[in-house]
C-alpha positions as a Markdown table, in Angstrom:
| # | Residue | x | y | z |
|---|---|---|---|---|
| 1 | Met | -17.9 | 5.0 | 13.8 |
| 2 | Ser | -17.4 | 7.6 | 16.6 |
| 3 | Ile | -14.6 | 8.0 | 19.0 |
| 4 | Asp | -14.6 | 9.5 | 22.5 |
| 5 | Glu | -12.0 | 11.6 | 24.2 |
| 6 | Ile | -10.1 | 8.6 | 25.5 |
| 7 | Asp | -10.0 | 7.0 | 22.1 |
| 8 | Arg | -8.7 | 10.2 | 20.6 |
| 9 | Gln | -5.9 | 10.4 | 23.3 |
| 10 | Ile | -4.9 | 6.8 | 22.6 |
| 11 | Ile | -4.8 | 7.4 | 18.9 |
| 12 | Gln | -2.7 | 10.5 | 19.3 |
| 13 | Val | -0.1 | 8.8 | 21.5 |
| 14 | Thr | 0.1 | 5.6 | 19.3 |
| 15 | Gln | -0.3 | 7.0 | 15.8 |
| 16 | Ala | 3.5 | 6.9 | 15.3 |
| 17 | Gly | 3.4 | 3.3 | 16.6 |
| 18 | Leu | 3.2 | 1.5 | 19.9 |
| 19 | Pro | 6.2 | 2.1 | 22.2 |
| 20 | Leu | 8.9 | -0.5 | 21.7 |
| 21 | Val | 9.0 | -1.7 | 25.2 |
| 22 | Ala | 8.2 | -5.0 | 26.9 |
| 23 | Glu | 4.7 | -3.7 | 28.0 |
| 24 | Pro | 3.5 | -1.2 | 25.4 |
| 25 | Tyr | 0.0 | -0.9 | 26.6 |
| 26 | Gln | 1.2 | -0.2 | 30.1 |
| 27 | Ala | 3.5 | 2.5 | 28.7 |
| 28 | Val | 0.5 | 4.1 | 26.9 |
| 29 | Ala | -1.6 | 3.9 | 30.0 |
| 30 | Glu | 1.0 | 5.6 | 32.1 |
| 31 | Gln | 1.5 | 8.3 | 29.5 |
| 32 | Leu | -2.3 | 9.0 | 29.6 |
| 33 | Gly | -2.9 | 8.5 | 33.3 |
| 34 | Leu | -5.2 | 5.6 | 32.6 |
| 35 | Ser | -5.2 | 1.9 | 33.7 |
| 36 | Val | -3.9 | -0.6 | 31.2 |
| 37 | Gln | -7.3 | -2.3 | 31.3 |
| 38 | Val | -9.0 | 0.9 | 30.0 |
| 39 | Val | -6.4 | 1.3 | 27.2 |
| 40 | Met | -6.8 | -2.3 | 26.1 |
| 41 | Leu | -10.6 | -2.1 | 26.3 |
| 42 | His | -10.7 | 1.0 | 24.2 |
| 43 | Met | -8.3 | -0.3 | 21.6 |
| 44 | Ala | -10.3 | -3.6 | 21.4 |
| 45 | Glu | -13.5 | -1.6 | 20.9 |
| 46 | Met | -11.8 | 0.6 | 18.2 |
| 47 | Gln | -10.7 | -2.6 | 16.4 |
| 48 | Gln | -14.3 | -4.0 | 16.6 |
| 49 | Thr | -15.8 | -0.9 | 15.1 |
| 50 | Gly | -13.1 | -0.5 | 12.5 |
| 51 | Val | -11.5 | 2.7 | 13.8 |
| 52 | Ile | -8.3 | 0.6 | 14.1 |
| 53 | Arg | -8.0 | -2.0 | 11.4 |
| 54 | Arg | -5.2 | -4.0 | 12.9 |
| 55 | Ile | -2.3 | -3.9 | 15.3 |
| 56 | Ala | 0.8 | -5.4 | 13.8 |
| 57 | Ala | 4.5 | -4.9 | 13.3 |
| 58 | Val | 5.5 | -3.2 | 10.1 |
| 59 | Pro | 9.0 | -4.3 | 9.2 |
| 60 | Asn | 11.3 | -2.3 | 6.9 |
| 61 | His | 12.1 | -5.1 | 4.5 |
| 62 | Tyr | 15.0 | -3.2 | 3.0 |
| 63 | Lys | 16.7 | -2.9 | 6.4 |
| 64 | Leu | 16.3 | -6.6 | 6.9 |
| 65 | Gly | 18.1 | -7.3 | 3.6 |
| 66 | Tyr | 15.1 | -8.0 | 1.4 |
| 67 | Arg | 15.7 | -5.8 | -1.6 |
| 68 | His | 13.5 | -7.6 | -4.1 |
| 69 | Asn | 10.0 | -7.0 | -3.0 |
| 70 | Gly | 7.3 | -7.7 | -5.6 |
| 71 | Met | 3.6 | -7.5 | -5.7 |
| 72 | Thr | 2.5 | -10.5 | -7.7 |
| 73 | Val | -0.8 | -10.1 | -9.5 |
| 74 | Trp | -2.8 | -13.0 | -10.8 |
| 75 | Asp | -5.8 | -13.5 | -13.0 |
| 76 | Val | -7.8 | -16.4 | -11.5 |
| 77 | Gly | -11.5 | -17.4 | -11.7 |
| 78 | Asp | -13.7 | -15.4 | -9.4 |
| 79 | Asp | -15.3 | -18.6 | -8.1 |
| 80 | Asp | -11.8 | -19.8 | -7.0 |
| 81 | Val | -10.2 | -16.6 | -5.7 |
| 82 | Asp | -11.1 | -17.0 | -2.0 |
| 83 | Arg | -9.9 | -20.6 | -1.8 |
| 84 | Leu | -6.7 | -19.9 | -3.8 |
| 85 | Gly | -6.1 | -16.7 | -1.9 |
| 86 | Arg | -6.2 | -18.6 | 1.4 |
| 87 | Gln | -3.7 | -21.1 | 0.1 |
| 88 | Ile | -1.3 | -18.4 | -1.1 |
| 89 | Ala | -1.7 | -16.4 | 2.1 |
| 90 | Ala | -0.6 | -19.5 | 4.1 |
| 91 | Leu | 2.8 | -19.5 | 2.3 |
| 92 | Pro | 5.5 | -18.4 | 4.7 |
| 93 | Phe | 7.1 | -15.9 | 2.3 |
| 94 | Val | 3.8 | -14.1 | 1.5 |
| 95 | Ser | 3.4 | -11.0 | 3.7 |
| 96 | His | 0.0 | -10.1 | 2.5 |
| 97 | Cys | -2.6 | -11.4 | 0.1 |
| 98 | Tyr | -5.9 | -10.0 | -1.0 |
| 99 | Gln | -8.5 | -9.7 | -3.7 |
| 100 | Arg | -9.0 | -6.6 | -5.7 |
| 101 | Pro | -11.5 | -5.8 | -8.5 |
| 102 | Arg | -10.4 | -6.2 | -12.1 |
| 103 | His | -10.4 | -3.2 | -14.4 |
| 104 | Leu | -11.0 | -4.8 | -17.8 |
| 105 | Pro | -9.8 | -4.8 | -20.5 |
| 106 | Asp | -6.5 | -3.3 | -19.2 |
| 107 | Trp | -6.2 | -5.0 | -15.8 |
| 108 | Pro | -7.4 | -8.6 | -15.6 |
| 109 | Tyr | -5.8 | -9.3 | -12.2 |
| 110 | Asn | -7.9 | -10.0 | -9.2 |
| 111 | Leu | -5.6 | -11.8 | -6.7 |
| 112 | Phe | -2.6 | -10.0 | -5.2 |
| 113 | Ala | 0.2 | -11.4 | -3.1 |
| 114 | Met | 3.4 | -9.6 | -1.8 |
| 115 | Val | 6.7 | -11.5 | -1.8 |
| 116 | His | 10.1 | -10.5 | -0.4 |
| 117 | Gly | 13.4 | -11.8 | -1.6 |
| 118 | Lys | 17.0 | -11.0 | -0.6 |
| 119 | Thr | 17.9 | -11.7 | -4.2 |
| 120 | Glu | 16.1 | -11.5 | -7.5 |
| 121 | Gln | 16.4 | -15.3 | -7.7 |
| 122 | Asp | 14.8 | -15.7 | -4.3 |
| 123 | Ala | 11.8 | -13.6 | -5.4 |
| 124 | Glu | 11.5 | -15.4 | -8.7 |
| 125 | Arg | 11.5 | -18.8 | -6.8 |
| 126 | Gln | 8.7 | -17.5 | -4.7 |
| 127 | Val | 6.7 | -16.4 | -7.7 |
| 128 | Ala | 7.3 | -19.8 | -9.3 |
| 129 | Ile | 6.0 | -21.6 | -6.1 |
| 130 | Ile | 2.8 | -19.5 | -6.3 |
| 131 | Ala | 2.5 | -20.2 | -10.0 |
| 132 | Glu | 2.8 | -23.9 | -9.3 |
| 133 | Leu | 0.3 | -23.8 | -6.5 |
| 134 | Leu | -2.2 | -22.0 | -8.8 |
| 135 | Gly | -1.5 | -24.3 | -11.8 |
| 136 | Asp | -4.1 | -24.0 | -14.5 |
| 137 | His | -6.2 | -21.6 | -12.3 |
| 138 | Ala | -3.7 | -18.8 | -13.2 |
| 139 | Arg | -4.7 | -17.4 | -16.5 |
| 140 | Gly | -1.9 | -14.8 | -16.3 |
| 141 | His | 0.2 | -12.9 | -13.9 |
| 142 | Glu | 2.8 | -10.1 | -13.5 |
| 143 | Val | 5.2 | -9.1 | -10.8 |
| 144 | Leu | 5.4 | -5.4 | -9.9 |
| 145 | Tyr | 8.7 | -4.8 | -8.1 |
| 146 | Ser | 9.1 | -2.0 | -5.6 |
| 147 | Ser | 11.3 | 0.8 | -6.9 |
| 148 | Lys | 11.3 | 2.9 | -3.7 |
| 149 | Ile | 10.2 | 2.8 | -0.1 |
| 150 | Leu | 7.0 | 4.7 | 0.7 |
| 151 | Lys | 6.4 | 5.8 | 4.3 |
| 152 | Lys | 3.8 | 3.6 | 5.9 |
| 153 | Thr | 1.6 | 5.4 | 8.4 |
| 154 | Gly | -1.6 | 4.6 | 10.1 |
| 155 | Leu | -4.4 | 6.8 | 11.3 |
| 156 | Arg | -3.4 | 10.4 | 12.0 |
| 157 | Ile | -5.4 | 13.0 | 14.0 |
| 158 | Gly | -4.3 | 16.3 | 15.3 |
| 159 | Gly | -4.3 | 17.5 | 18.9 |
């Protein structure tokens, strides 16, 4: 993965986030003295090569009233993890879902799904829905609730 000077400039002006305007790519283009087409082309190429993993909104769940945020971790069969993960990821209350390696014997969990509830009962209901969906495929699980907000940042490069 290599980046050129235009890529570097785009990263520098967007590393704190895209501008919160109706046409963010146009705003970036104007700031850099480029056309919007050039900015979009470079950003698409950086996504294809993995320099940029994704472009997405990152909500602050606490400010939205979701105070009970839990990473659910599940021990499911490796042969079923992809299929089950897709089903869990499709649930409207799961913000992200992914597979991670087990670290036996202390950590048997290989399927992770983040839930967000305004109340503890909301979060527990969501965990119960996941448990019901997994049924006998779930050999065990835990919920790791957030205790503080960590600053989420993307790629950072200096000037």
